[in-house]
Structure formats: structure tokens, C-alpha cells
Backbone bond lengths (Angstrom), bond angles and torsions (degrees), N, CA, C in turn:
res aa  C-N    CA-C-N  psi(-1)  N-CA   C-N-CA  omega(-1)  CA-C   N-CA-C  phi
1 X - - - 1.461 - - 1.511 109.03 -
2 X 1.330 117.76 125.46 1.464 120.69 -174.50 1.522 111.49 -71.78
3 X 1.306 117.88 -60.97 1.461 121.10 -178.83 1.498 109.72 -109.11
4 X 1.306 115.30 154.37 1.466 118.45 -178.99 1.520 108.60 -105.41
5 X 1.308 117.12 106.04 1.449 121.57 -179.98 1.514 111.42 -106.21
6 X 1.327 115.73 -161.78 1.464 122.45 176.02 1.520 106.16 -123.17
7 X 1.340 115.56 104.56 1.458 121.35 -170.48 1.527 113.81 -109.06
8 X 1.322 117.15 -36.10 1.459 119.96 -173.37 1.523 110.01 -157.18
9 X 1.309 115.80 149.02 1.457 121.20 178.76 1.521 111.09 -63.00
10 X 1.317 117.14 -32.86 1.461 119.29 -177.75 1.518 112.08 -63.56
11 X 1.337 117.57 -20.41 1.456 121.03 178.87 1.522 113.11 -79.73
12 X 1.316 117.74 -14.94 1.457 122.50 -173.52 1.521 111.13 -97.14
13 X 1.324 115.84 138.17 1.456 120.97 173.48 1.522 109.29 -83.72
14 X 1.315 115.83 170.48 1.470 119.97 175.41 1.524 110.08 -58.75
15 X 1.328 116.79 -40.50 1.467 120.28 179.44 1.524 111.32 -64.99
16 X 1.335 116.71 -37.96 1.462 120.27 175.99 1.526 110.60 -59.64
17 X 1.329 115.47 -48.00 1.465 120.24 -178.90 1.516 110.40 -62.41
18 X 1.323 116.83 -44.59 1.465 120.29 179.86 1.522 111.02 -63.11
19 X 1.331 117.20 -37.11 1.460 120.82 179.69 1.533 110.11 -65.14
20 X 1.314 117.18 -42.10 1.460 120.85 177.48 1.528 111.45 -65.92
21 X 1.319 117.18 -41.93 1.464 120.82 178.03 1.523 111.01 -62.20
22 X 1.318 116.71 -43.70 1.470 120.58 -179.53 1.524 111.07 -64.05
23 X 1.332 116.64 -41.39 1.458 119.84 -179.88 1.529 110.50 -66.70
24 X 1.324 116.95 -40.99 1.466 120.07 177.13 1.529 110.77 -61.23
25 X 1.332 116.73 -38.82 1.467 120.46 176.68 1.529 111.29 -62.60
26 X 1.333 116.51 -38.78 1.465 120.49 177.71 1.526 110.24 -61.78
27 X 1.322 116.18 -45.03 1.457 119.20 179.54 1.527 110.82 -63.47
28 X 1.306 116.81 -40.56 1.466 119.76 179.89 1.529 110.89 -64.52
29 X 1.324 116.71 -31.59 1.465 121.54 178.34 1.530 112.54 -79.98
30 X 1.336 117.18 0.36 1.453 120.91 176.66 1.508 115.45 90.76
31 X 1.336 117.30 10.90 1.469 120.90 -177.50 1.532 109.46 -92.97
32 X 1.345 116.14 78.66 1.458 120.35 -175.38 1.526 113.53 -117.77
33 X 1.320 117.16 -10.67 1.464 120.22 -169.54 1.525 112.72 -57.36
34 X 1.330 118.04 -46.30 1.456 121.26 -174.62 1.523 112.89 -87.40
35 X 1.315 117.30 -21.55 1.460 120.60 -176.30 1.526 108.87 -112.20
36 X 1.333 114.91 75.77 1.457 119.56 -177.20 1.528 109.87 -125.53
37 X 1.327 114.93 175.78 1.469 120.96 -178.60 1.532 110.92 -124.10
38 X 1.333 116.16 37.48 1.463 119.59 179.10 1.529 109.61 -61.78
39 X 1.323 114.99 133.93 1.456 120.50 -178.57 1.516 113.89 86.66
40 X 1.309 117.03 -4.19 1.474 121.37 179.23 1.528 110.25 -96.07
41 X 1.342 115.43 163.53 1.462 120.95 179.62 1.527 109.72 -130.58
42 X 1.335 115.34 129.98 1.461 122.48 178.20 1.520 108.58 -111.89
43 X 1.329 117.05 125.45 1.465 121.74 177.33 1.525 109.34 -103.06
44 X 1.318 116.30 133.62 1.462 122.55 177.11 1.517 109.05 -109.82
45 X 1.336 116.06 131.02 1.462 120.42 173.87 1.525 107.76 -130.29
46 X 1.341 116.20 107.68 1.457 122.36 -178.32 1.517 109.07 -118.14
47 X 1.329 116.97 115.65 1.461 120.50 177.63 1.529 111.47 -98.79
48 X 1.345 115.87 0.44 1.466 121.30 174.15 1.520 108.45 -123.16
49 X 1.330 116.16 152.96 1.458 120.79 179.43 1.523 110.95 -62.41
50 X 1.312 115.87 144.32 1.460 120.44 179.76 1.522 109.00 -161.36
51 X 1.322 115.84 139.22 1.463 121.29 171.08 1.511 109.60 -110.28
52 X 1.341 117.07 -62.88 1.461 121.58 -173.51 1.528 112.65 -64.13
53 X 1.320 116.89 -50.50 1.459 119.86 -174.98 1.525 110.99 -65.96
54 X 1.319 117.38 -47.59 1.464 119.94 -176.50 1.519 111.65 -67.11
55 X 1.330 116.99 -46.75 1.461 119.41 -178.69 1.521 111.68 -65.83
56 X 1.340 116.76 -37.69 1.459 117.71 -178.20 1.516 112.00 -73.02
57 X 1.341 119.24 -33.08 1.465 120.43 172.44 1.534 109.94 -64.84
58 X 1.334 116.27 -38.91 1.461 120.02 177.69 1.520 111.07 -63.14
59 X 1.336 116.32 -49.22 1.463 120.42 179.11 1.521 111.61 -63.64
60 X 1.332 115.82 -38.38 1.467 120.04 179.77 1.523 110.37 -61.09
61 X 1.321 116.61 -46.79 1.463 120.27 179.64 1.524 110.91 -63.20
62 X 1.333 116.91 -43.11 1.460 120.38 -178.64 1.525 111.91 -66.99
63 X 1.327 117.28 -39.02 1.469 120.23 177.63 1.523 111.73 -63.05
64 X 1.334 116.37 -29.42 1.458 120.95 178.57 1.530 111.94 -85.37
65 X 1.333 116.52 -1.88 1.462 120.21 177.97 1.505 115.01 89.25
66 X 1.326 118.35 8.36 1.459 121.67 -178.70 1.527 111.11 -85.65
67 X 1.329 116.01 155.97 1.452 121.93 171.09 1.529 108.64 -84.94
68 X 1.323 116.63 150.34 1.459 121.16 -177.08 1.526 110.10 -120.95
69 X 1.334 116.16 129.12 1.461 123.05 170.99 1.526 107.56 -106.13
70 X 1.307 117.10 125.75 1.464 121.38 -174.92 1.518 109.67 -114.04
71 X 1.342 116.44 115.39 1.458 121.57 177.90 1.522 109.51 -121.88
72 X 1.311 115.18 154.35 1.463 119.39 168.15 1.522 108.34 -140.89
73 X 1.296 115.27 169.53 1.466 119.98 -171.87 1.515 112.46 -62.32
74 X 1.336 117.09 -38.59 1.464 120.10 -175.49 1.521 113.22 -73.85
75 X 1.341 116.79 -30.03 1.460 119.67 -176.41 1.525 112.68 -98.44
76 X 1.327 117.51 -2.42 1.457 120.81 -179.74 1.523 110.12 -97.31
77 X 1.336 116.20 176.40 1.467 120.50 179.27 1.524 113.03 -71.55
78 X 1.333 116.94 -6.19 1.466 119.40 173.17 1.519 109.99 -60.42
79 X 1.344 115.77 -33.75 1.466 120.20 177.32 1.526 111.31 -64.24
80 X 1.356 116.79 -19.62 1.469 121.25 178.03 1.523 111.95 -95.37
81 X 1.331 116.40 -1.60 1.455 119.51 178.29 1.518 114.84 111.24
82 X 1.332 118.40 0.02 1.461 120.51 178.74 1.529 109.96 -68.44
83 X 1.309 117.12 142.63 1.462 120.66 178.83 1.519 109.86 -76.16
84 X 1.333 115.78 157.53 1.450 120.35 178.10 1.524 110.94 -66.08
85 X 1.334 116.57 -31.03 1.471 120.49 176.20 1.527 109.72 -61.05
86 X 1.330 116.90 -47.95 1.460 120.40 -179.27 1.525 111.34 -65.87
87 X 1.319 116.64 -35.82 1.467 119.40 176.56 1.513 110.59 -62.58
88 X 1.333 117.31 -45.45 1.465 121.26 179.27 1.525 110.87 -62.82
89 X 1.317 116.60 -41.60 1.463 120.27 179.72 1.529 111.25 -66.48
90 X 1.329 116.73 -35.90 1.464 120.91 177.43 1.522 110.78 -65.01
91 X 1.336 116.28 -44.27 1.465 120.64 178.96 1.522 110.25 -61.48
92 X 1.323 116.20 -40.98 1.460 120.36 178.39 1.524 110.92 -65.84
93 X 1.346 116.93 -43.36 1.465 121.24 -178.78 1.523 112.35 -64.72
94 X 1.331 116.80 -27.64 1.464 121.04 178.44 1.526 112.41 -73.54
95 X 1.335 116.04 -13.31 1.458 119.12 177.95 1.508 115.87 103.77
96 X 1.320 117.97 10.89 1.467 118.94 174.78 1.523 109.04 -63.47
97 X 1.311 116.13 149.23 1.467 121.36 -176.48 1.521 112.93 -97.93
98 X 1.329 117.92 -13.74 1.468 121.31 -178.18 1.515 108.08 -161.31
99 X 1.312 116.36 148.18 1.459 122.47 177.12 1.523 108.35 -124.82
100 X 1.328 115.99 124.64 1.464 122.35 177.53 1.523 107.50 -106.91
101 X 1.325 116.76 123.86 1.470 120.88 -171.89 1.522 111.25 -124.95
102 X 1.325 115.30 130.81 1.472 121.25 163.78 1.521 106.89 -117.78
103 X 1.349 114.83 131.18 1.462 118.59 -174.87 1.514 110.17 -152.15
104 X 1.314 115.46 153.72 1.471 121.61 -178.20 1.520 113.11 -75.14
105 X 1.347 117.69 -14.64 1.461 121.30 -178.18 1.530 110.58 -92.24
106 X 1.317 116.50 124.89 1.463 121.17 178.07 1.529 109.96 -66.38
107 X 1.319 116.08 138.25 1.457 121.24 176.98 1.513 115.31 80.55
108 X 1.322 118.18 8.01 1.461 120.68 -172.27 1.525 112.26 -66.91
109 X 1.332 119.11 -36.43 1.470 118.72 -175.76 1.527 111.18 -70.11
110 X 1.320 116.35 -38.90 1.465 119.20 178.19 1.537 110.44 -65.95
111 X 1.318 116.43 -36.32 1.460 120.88 176.68 1.532 110.82 -64.28
112 X 1.331 117.27 -47.30 1.461 121.28 -178.85 1.522 111.82 -65.76
113 X 1.333 116.59 -31.05 1.462 120.33 -177.48 1.520 112.27 -61.63
114 X 1.321 117.62 -22.10 1.466 121.43 177.92 1.533 112.24 -67.94
115 X 1.334 116.43 -18.36 1.460 119.90 -172.40 1.524 114.05 -107.86
116 X 1.329 117.88 -10.15 1.469 119.45 -176.97 1.528 110.53 -131.97
117 X 1.340 114.68 152.50 1.458 120.46 179.91 1.521 112.66 -85.38
118 X 1.330 117.58 -25.70 1.461 119.47 -178.42 1.530 110.00 -74.42
119 X 1.334 117.65 147.81 1.467 119.27 179.84 1.521 111.78 -68.54
120 X 1.323 115.52 144.44 1.456 122.39 176.16 1.528 108.28 -114.20
121 X 1.320 116.03 134.85 1.468 121.91 177.11 1.522 108.26 -110.00
122 X 1.306 115.81 129.96 1.460 123.04 179.25 1.531 109.33 -79.62
123 X 1.330 116.23 116.28 1.466 121.49 177.47 1.525 111.45 -102.54
124 X 1.334 115.48 20.62 1.460 121.52 -179.78 1.513 110.67 121.02
125 X 1.344 116.53 116.27 1.468 120.12 -179.00 1.525 109.82 -128.42
126 X 1.301 114.70 112.26 1.469 120.58 177.11 1.516 112.52 52.39
127 X 1.343 114.72 -133.93 1.462 120.68 175.50 1.525 110.92 -96.42
128 X 1.328 117.50 10.55 1.455 121.11 -166.61 1.523 114.57 -85.17
129 X 1.348 117.59 -67.25 1.466 121.03 -169.98 1.528 110.98 -143.70
130 X 1.323 114.93 154.64 1.470 121.91 172.06 1.527 106.93 -147.03
131 X 1.354 116.77 71.79 1.462 119.60 -171.75 1.522 115.13 -61.41
132 X 1.337 118.46 -35.84 1.468 118.00 -178.25 1.527 111.54 -69.53
133 X 1.340 117.96 -38.32 1.462 120.36 175.46 1.521 110.28 -63.92
134 X 1.306 116.29 -42.32 1.460 121.16 178.94 1.524 110.98 -59.54
135 X 1.329 117.19 -47.30 1.465 120.47 -176.57 1.521 112.15 -68.28
136 X 1.327 117.75 -34.73 1.463 118.50 176.08 1.530 110.90 -71.41
137 X 1.326 116.71 -30.81 1.467 119.55 173.48 1.524 110.37 -63.07
138 X 1.333 116.21 -45.70 1.461 120.27 178.64 1.525 110.95 -62.93
139 X 1.313 117.03 -39.41 1.467 120.77 177.76 1.523 110.67 -60.25
140 X 1.327 116.45 -44.48 1.467 121.12 -179.61 1.519 110.89 -64.99
141 X 1.321 116.85 -44.22 1.462 120.36 179.53 1.516 110.37 -63.09
142 X 1.338 117.61 -42.85 1.461 121.14 -175.15 1.520 112.46 -65.89
143 X 1.308 118.02 -20.24 1.456 120.64 177.42 1.526 111.82 -69.88
144 X 1.339 116.27 -17.14 1.470 120.81 -177.50 1.530 113.42 -123.00
145 X 1.336 117.02 -25.78 1.464 120.97 -170.43 1.523 111.00 -133.23
146 X 1.328 115.46 165.71 1.461 121.49 167.14 1.524 107.62 -106.87
147 X 1.314 116.56 150.37 1.464 120.09 -171.17 1.530 115.84 -77.76
148 X 1.327 120.32 -41.42 1.472 118.70 -175.81 1.526 112.76 -58.07
149 X 1.329 115.71 123.55 1.452 121.15 178.87 1.515 114.97 80.78
150 X 1.328 118.07 -2.43 1.464 121.57 -178.99 1.529 109.38 -66.13
151 X 1.320 116.88 134.10 1.463 121.70 179.96 1.529 109.25 -98.44
152 X 1.337 114.58 112.60 1.464 121.22 -176.39 1.517 109.37 -115.77
153 X 1.321 115.72 128.71 1.458 121.51 177.32 1.527 108.42 -111.45
154 X 1.339 116.64 123.76 1.462 122.37 174.71 1.518 107.24 -105.06
155 X 1.339 116.71 124.08 1.463 120.54 -171.31 1.517 111.75 -127.92
156 X 1.330 115.61 137.40 1.450 120.23 174.19 1.511 112.77 128.42
157 X 1.337 115.38 -137.45 1.462 121.97 -176.10 1.531 109.36 -83.80
158 X 1.316 116.59 78.63 1.464 122.48 -178.35 1.532 110.00 -68.03
159 X 1.315 116.36 -38.01 1.462 121.71 -172.80 1.520 112.58 -57.22
160 X 1.320 117.28 -42.72 1.464 121.25 -173.62 1.525 113.16 -103.91
161 X 1.324 118.02 10.38 1.459 120.95 -170.20 1.525 113.22 -100.03
162 X 1.327 117.01 114.48 1.458 121.15 172.23 1.525 110.83 -71.27
163 X 1.327 116.97 -27.87 1.472 120.30 176.67 1.525 110.17 -65.07
164 X 1.322 116.75 -43.66 1.463 120.11 179.59 1.523 111.44 -61.02
165 X 1.313 116.95 -41.50 1.467 120.45 -179.76 1.530 111.19 -64.68
166 X 1.325 116.98 -47.66 1.462 119.94 -178.57 1.517 111.59 -67.90
167 X 1.340 117.29 -45.33 1.466 120.61 -178.78 1.520 111.38 -62.46
168 X 1.322 116.67 -44.04 1.458 120.44 -179.26 1.517 111.36 -60.89
169 X 1.329 116.23 -45.14 1.467 121.59 179.66 1.525 111.36 -61.25
170 X 1.318 116.54 -48.64 1.463 120.64 -175.79 1.521 111.83 -69.08
171 X 1.310 117.44 -43.67 1.462 120.81 -177.84 1.523 111.42 -62.92
172 X 1.315 116.33 -39.53 1.464 119.52 177.07 1.524 110.95 -65.24
173 X 1.332 116.78 -39.98 1.464 120.24 176.61 1.525 111.28 -59.10
174 X 1.340 115.69 -36.88 1.463 120.40 -175.93 1.530 112.65 -83.76
175 X 1.339 117.06 -1.50 1.456 120.58 175.43 1.509 116.01 101.53
176 X 1.323 117.74 5.44 1.461 120.83 179.27 1.527 110.83 -82.27
177 X 1.321 115.84 158.68 1.460 122.65 172.36 1.525 107.70 -97.48
178 X 1.329 117.18 124.98 1.459 121.48 -175.00 1.524 110.24 -114.26
179 X 1.326 115.45 130.91 1.458 122.18 179.58 1.528 108.48 -124.59
180 X 1.325 115.75 152.82 1.459 121.54 -176.76 1.517 110.36 -125.64
181 X 1.337 115.03 146.66 1.460 119.32 174.44 1.524 109.35 -154.51
182 X 1.313 115.77 158.86 1.453 121.76 -179.98 1.518 110.05 158.44
183 X 1.326 117.62 176.34 1.463 120.22 176.69 1.521 110.52 -59.45
184 X 1.311 117.33 144.86 1.458 121.91 -178.05 1.520 111.69 -56.50
185 X 1.341 117.01 -35.22 1.464 120.90 -178.10 1.527 112.28 -71.69
186 X 1.343 117.48 -12.19 1.463 121.73 -178.06 1.523 111.69 -114.44
187 X 1.335 116.07 19.81 1.456 121.31 175.49 1.527 109.46 -116.83
188 X 1.328 118.49 142.87 1.461 119.90 174.20 1.525 110.27 -59.49
189 X 1.327 118.76 150.31 1.471 121.05 179.68 1.524 111.78 -54.72
190 X 1.325 115.90 140.48 1.466 124.44 176.02 1.534 113.31 64.39
191 X 1.333 117.33 20.86 1.467 120.36 177.67 1.516 109.99 -78.62
192 X 1.335 118.53 125.07 1.472 120.19 174.09 1.524 110.16 -61.84
193 X 1.316 115.98 130.74 1.457 121.20 -175.10 1.516 109.60 -122.50
194 X 1.347 116.53 130.98 1.457 119.97 175.64 1.526 108.42 -91.95
195 X 1.331 117.09 153.12 1.472 119.65 -175.79 1.530 112.12 -72.67
196 X 1.288 115.81 142.78 1.460 124.52 173.70 1.525 107.74 -113.54
197 X 1.338 119.22 133.42 1.466 128.42 6.43 1.534 113.72 -96.37
198 X 1.324 118.15 4.44 1.474 119.78 -174.18 1.531 112.62 -56.14
199 X 1.327 117.11 -35.13 1.467 120.74 -177.24 1.526 112.53 -67.08
200 X 1.318 117.43 -17.26 1.466 120.24 -179.68 1.522 112.14 -63.17
201 X 1.323 117.28 -25.36 1.466 120.79 -175.95 1.521 112.54 -63.39
202 X 1.336 117.18 -24.77 1.464 120.58 -178.87 1.527 111.94 -117.67
203 X 1.318 116.47 22.66 1.464 121.35 -177.02 1.522 110.77 -97.36
204 X 1.332 116.39 124.10 1.470 121.22 176.52 1.522 111.66 -85.94
205 X 1.334 115.74 -36.94 1.467 121.01 179.29 1.521 108.06 -135.82
206 X 1.325 116.00 125.75 1.460 121.88 176.77 1.529 108.06 -108.73
207 X 1.331 116.00 120.72 1.462 121.49 176.05 1.520 107.59 -107.21
208 X 1.310 115.99 108.58 1.455 121.63 178.59 1.524 109.00 -91.07
209 X 1.313 116.95 140.14 1.458 122.03 -178.10 1.523 110.80 -104.33
210 X 1.320 114.65 148.38 1.463 118.85 176.87 1.523 109.54 -66.07
211 X 1.304 115.16 129.51 1.458 119.97 175.11 1.519 108.43 -82.79
212 X 1.304 116.33 117.20 1.456 120.81 -179.51 1.530 108.71 -80.05
213 X 1.311 115.13 115.75 1.462 121.02 -169.30 1.525 112.89 -62.64
214 X 1.340 116.03 -21.89 1.468 118.24 178.48 1.530 111.51 -65.64
215 X 1.356 116.61 -17.21 1.475 118.42 178.81 1.532 110.53 -64.84
216 X 1.339 116.03 -33.29 1.462 118.99 177.43 1.524 109.96 -66.21
217 X 1.342 116.36 -39.24 1.464 120.52 179.13 1.526 111.11 -64.99
218 X 1.354 115.75 -28.06 1.464 119.67 179.95 1.531 112.38 -85.54
219 X 1.316 117.06 2.09 1.453 120.88 178.03 1.521 114.32 82.67
220 X 1.346 117.25 13.21 1.467 120.34 -179.64 1.520 112.23 -86.14
221 X 1.327 116.13 -11.12 1.461 121.77 177.89 1.514 109.15 -137.60
222 X 1.325 115.70 144.88 1.464 119.14 176.98 1.525 110.17 -71.59
223 X 1.346 116.64 -46.72 1.459 121.86 179.31 1.517 108.98 -166.60
224 X 1.319 116.26 160.47 1.462 120.80 176.61 1.525 110.43 -67.34
225 X 1.303 116.12 -34.25 1.463 120.05 178.72 1.529 111.32 -64.21
226 X 1.330 115.19 -41.23 1.462 118.69 178.53 1.526 110.61 -66.11
227 X 1.335 116.20 -39.31 1.472 119.19 177.84 1.519 110.00 -60.24
228 X 1.322 117.63 -45.35 1.469 120.48 -179.50 1.519 110.73 -63.42
229 X 1.303 115.83 -37.49 1.469 119.87 -179.62 1.516 111.19 -62.93
230 X 1.335 117.20 -40.00 1.463 120.80 -174.75 1.524 113.44 -94.42
231 X 1.353 117.84 -33.51 1.471 119.60 -172.86 1.530 114.10 -128.71
232 X 1.309 117.94 1.29 1.457 119.65 177.68 1.525 110.59 -76.99
233 X 1.333 116.47 145.67 1.459 120.53 179.34 1.525 108.82 -87.58
234 X 1.313 114.70 108.30 1.454 121.44 177.11 1.525 109.51 -99.77
235 X 1.315 117.17 172.34 1.468 120.84 179.19 1.526 110.66 -62.98
236 X 1.327 118.04 -33.33 1.465 120.64 178.00 1.523 110.89 -65.73
237 X 1.323 116.53 -43.42 1.462 120.02 178.26 1.529 110.89 -67.47
238 X 1.325 116.26 -36.46 1.461 119.64 178.30 1.525 111.04 -59.97
239 X 1.298 117.04 -36.96 1.469 120.86 -179.67 1.526 112.38 -68.09
240 X 1.318 117.66 -17.82 1.458 120.67 176.81 1.530 111.61 -74.70
241 X 1.317 117.31 -20.18 1.455 121.36 -174.86 1.530 111.25 -83.13
242 X 1.337 117.47 155.68 1.467 120.08 175.53 1.520 110.94 -55.84
243 X 1.318 117.06 148.00 1.462 122.02 -174.41 1.531 112.94 -62.06
244 X 1.324 117.43 -27.57 1.467 120.50 -178.62 1.529 112.38 -97.80
245 X 1.316 116.87 15.16 1.469 120.15 -178.31 1.529 110.93 -74.05
246 X 1.337 115.27 163.25 1.451 122.13 -179.34 1.524 110.34 -121.52
247 X 1.336 115.70 149.23 1.459 121.98 176.62 1.523 107.93 -118.84
248 X 1.342 116.62 124.19 1.457 122.27 178.24 1.521 110.13 -122.45
249 X 1.324 115.08 156.02 1.468 121.46 177.42 1.524 106.51 -157.57
250 X 1.348 118.58 131.46 1.473 120.00 -177.48 1.518 114.35 -70.65
251 X 1.345 117.72 -16.10 1.448 120.80 -178.14 1.530 111.26 74.58
252 X 1.322 116.92 159.56 1.456 125.61 -6.77 1.527 111.32 -72.48
253 X 1.324 115.28 148.04 1.467 121.10 -178.27 1.520 110.24 -84.66
254 X 1.322 116.19 134.77 1.463 121.01 168.37 1.529 107.14 -90.27
255 X 1.311 115.99 99.23 1.470 119.65 -178.52 1.527 110.25 -60.69
256 X 1.320 114.72 135.59 1.450 119.73 -179.78 1.510 113.46 79.45
257 X 1.344 117.03 5.49 1.465 120.60 176.30 1.527 108.38 -117.12
258 X 1.351 117.84 -72.85 1.468 119.50 176.97 1.523 111.86 -75.43
259 X 1.323 116.21 -35.47 1.466 120.98 -177.95 1.522 109.76 -137.94
260 X 1.333 115.00 144.99 1.458 120.53 170.18 1.527 109.01 -76.74
261 X 1.325 117.18 154.02 1.464 121.26 -178.33 1.524 112.66 -56.34
262 X 1.331 116.76 -41.03 1.463 118.42 -176.79 1.527 112.57 -70.78
263 X 1.326 117.83 -20.39 1.461 120.17 175.68 1.524 109.89 -74.07
264 X 1.324 116.99 -35.87 1.463 120.58 178.48 1.516 111.64 -60.93
265 X 1.322 117.15 -28.35 1.460 121.50 -179.34 1.523 112.78 -86.86
266 X 1.327 117.62 -5.82 1.461 120.82 -178.00 1.529 110.26 -73.41
267 X 1.330 119.27 138.47 1.479 121.03 -178.76 1.519 114.07 -62.11
268 X 1.316 118.37 -18.49 1.460 119.74 176.79 1.523 112.56 -75.66
269 X 1.308 116.71 -13.59 1.452 122.22 179.65 1.537 108.99 -84.19
270 X 1.321 117.20 116.27 1.473 122.36 -171.36 1.527 112.54 -108.59
271 X 1.308 117.96 28.94 1.463 121.22 -175.00 1.525 111.54 -64.36
272 X 1.334 117.49 -44.47 1.460 119.44 179.04 1.526 111.53 -66.65
273 X 1.319 117.48 -33.44 1.462 120.34 176.22 1.529 110.78 -66.95
274 X 1.323 116.46 -35.13 1.474 119.34 174.41 1.528 110.42 -59.68
275 X 1.329 116.36 -43.46 1.463 120.25 -179.93 1.526 110.35 -62.73
276 X 1.327 116.58 -45.05 1.466 120.67 178.02 1.522 110.81 -60.16
277 X 1.315 116.62 -48.25 1.463 121.12 -178.51 1.522 112.27 -65.69
278 X 1.332 117.18 -24.77 1.450 120.37 179.45 1.515 113.02 -59.56
279 X 1.323 117.33 -36.70 1.463 120.17 178.85 1.525 110.34 -64.82
280 X 1.340 116.63 -46.18 1.463 120.26 -176.35 1.527 111.72 -70.30
281 X 1.329 116.91 -36.57 1.457 118.82 177.56 1.521 110.70 -67.60
282 X 1.306 117.58 -38.97 1.460 119.38 179.52 1.526 111.30 -71.99
283 X 1.327 117.53 -27.66 1.466 119.67 169.67 1.529 109.65 -60.90
284 X 1.319 116.14 -44.93 1.470 120.64 -179.78 1.518 111.27 -63.34
285 X 1.330 117.16 -40.20 1.464 120.65 179.78 1.526 111.46 -67.09
286 X 1.325 116.99 -43.43 1.459 120.12 179.85 1.521 111.07 -63.83
287 X 1.322 116.78 -47.22 1.462 119.65 -178.79 1.526 110.75 -63.17
288 X 1.324 115.83 -43.01 1.463 120.39 -179.56 1.525 111.15 -62.33
289 X 1.334 117.07 -44.79 1.462 120.67 -177.74 1.529 111.58 -69.00
290 X 1.322 116.96 -45.55 1.461 120.16 -174.47 1.522 112.06 -72.76
291 X 1.309 116.30 -40.79 1.465 120.06 -178.77 1.525 111.83 -84.66
292 X 1.343 116.23 1.93 1.458 121.91 177.44 1.527 112.19 55.39
293 X 1.348 114.97 37.60 1.460 118.04 174.86 1.517 109.19 -61.32
294 X 1.288 116.11 157.88 1.461 120.80 -169.71 1.526 111.53 -63.81
295 X 1.306 115.38 114.94 1.451 123.74 170.19 1.521 106.90 -134.80
296 X 1.299 116.47 162.12 1.455 120.22 -179.55 1.532 109.44 -58.63
297 X 1.321 115.89 137.49 1.460 120.30 176.62 1.536 109.08 -69.85
298 X 1.318 115.97 140.59 1.448 121.70 -178.70 1.521 109.39 -105.32
299 X 1.310 117.15 123.41 1.467 120.18 -179.12 1.518 110.25 -81.10
300 X 1.301 114.75 153.38 1.472 119.37 -178.76 1.519 110.18 -71.02
């Protein structure tokens, strides 16, 4: 492997995760003077739409003093037929210090890493992984809870969710108990499913997933209204949860589908805090990748 990037949660040890969480906490506390990226350049390549992830990587790089190059599939030479490998190699040859990629193909960042020396950070690949969202989720949870024995329920479209895969992997590594629930058509085959809403009574952290509306077009859902009726978090369901429980959602939220409006206003709902923490966690990821701070080596 030429460069050492951050591709998947499974590549990270518990110590790696803790090191990233601690560094993100330092940045949030304003301790950025000595750990910056002045004179460095971060290139972003997003072939899928994004608001939170793309903007927070941009802000993270700028807060660290780095320059940002912003590319997308339509405005790059890929639209002329250039391969993504050649695009990555061109960005590296120009002197960029890191490449952040979001792409519809699972495993794409690890594949590209074979061809370039600069580290690549996975900003979401297909249905596979979303390590930066996962790490900011862990950062948000750790501000209120400890991981060992924590009961976490992930609810919704598990089958197509890269967030569910990354969060489940990381939370289990950190000692939490992870449970899954959702419509049968949106769960991987043979996935153990806990009952909804009864399982909420023992849930410390509920991670709701964005329902991708195209699933209804594919016949996997009868209607969005029916989904909200059976799996949406209403104020009544919220009252079933422990008083100190937390509600997370990777965004964007479909109001009236995954959550009722009045639940979004509840202080237990930490969605805006997730967005805030996303900038600091992505600062930690960029600094760690570019400065080659100690992380587990990733085999080809």
C-alpha cells in the first residue's frame, strides 16, 4: 500500500479510535495552534451529493490552515473519459497532500490508494463504509456516555446504510451492545431484529437512519406514511426511552418520516451537535492522515 489513509472502521484499533476522539476533543477545546496543516493542500472529490460531509471537510481543512481543491465528477476530466485512477494520480502529482473521496462504488478509496502516495480518506463509499460519520457519532456519544455496556439501537434502512455498518463495527469494538431493527425488506438476510417500539425501553442511544425515498419506488416500502406509523420516532415513543437516552441521526432528516417535528426539538436529540462535532472530527482525521500520525497499517 503506497499511502496510508483512513478507509474503513475495521482497519482501526480501539487505540486508533480513541486517539482520533481525543484529538477531535482537543480541536473542539480550541487547541489548534501546534497541530495545524498550514502550507498543506486537501483535495475533495465527491461524485455523490453531500452537504454535511463535504462542507465539514472543507471547514475542517480551512480551520487547520490548509488550502482546499474542490472537484466533482461533472466538472473534472472524468466527464471527458478520464479514469478515476488517473484523476487521483494527477491530484497527487500536482502536490496535494490528501485526497478525500465520496463515491458510489464500495471499496473505491482502498483501490485508489494502491496508485498514489498521498493518503486517501473515505467520505462514504457505496453501501460499504462511512468512517467520518461513524467517528463523529462516537464523539457525540462519548460526550454523554461511556461505551462499555452501552445499549445502542440502530433503526431504519440497515440494508443500504454505510452508516449502520461503520457505527455497528466501531461501537462493538468500543464495548457497546448494538441492536438492529427496521422493516424486513430493509434488513440484510438473516439479520437478528429486535422488536420496535418495545426495544426502546432499554435503549441508551438510538441511531435513526435516513430513509432513502427511492426504496419506496423499488417496492421495498408501501409508503412513507406507513413507515412513519410503524418505525418513525414520535413523542409517545420517545417517552418509552430512558430519560438520559440520546437520539442521533446522520442527516439529512426526512421530517415526519424518521422523526416527528417535536422530537427534533427535544433536548435528547443531538443531531445539531453531531454536525458541530463533524468539523472537529474531520480536522482530526485530516491531521492524522496527512501528518502520518500513528495508525494501524493497512494491508493491500
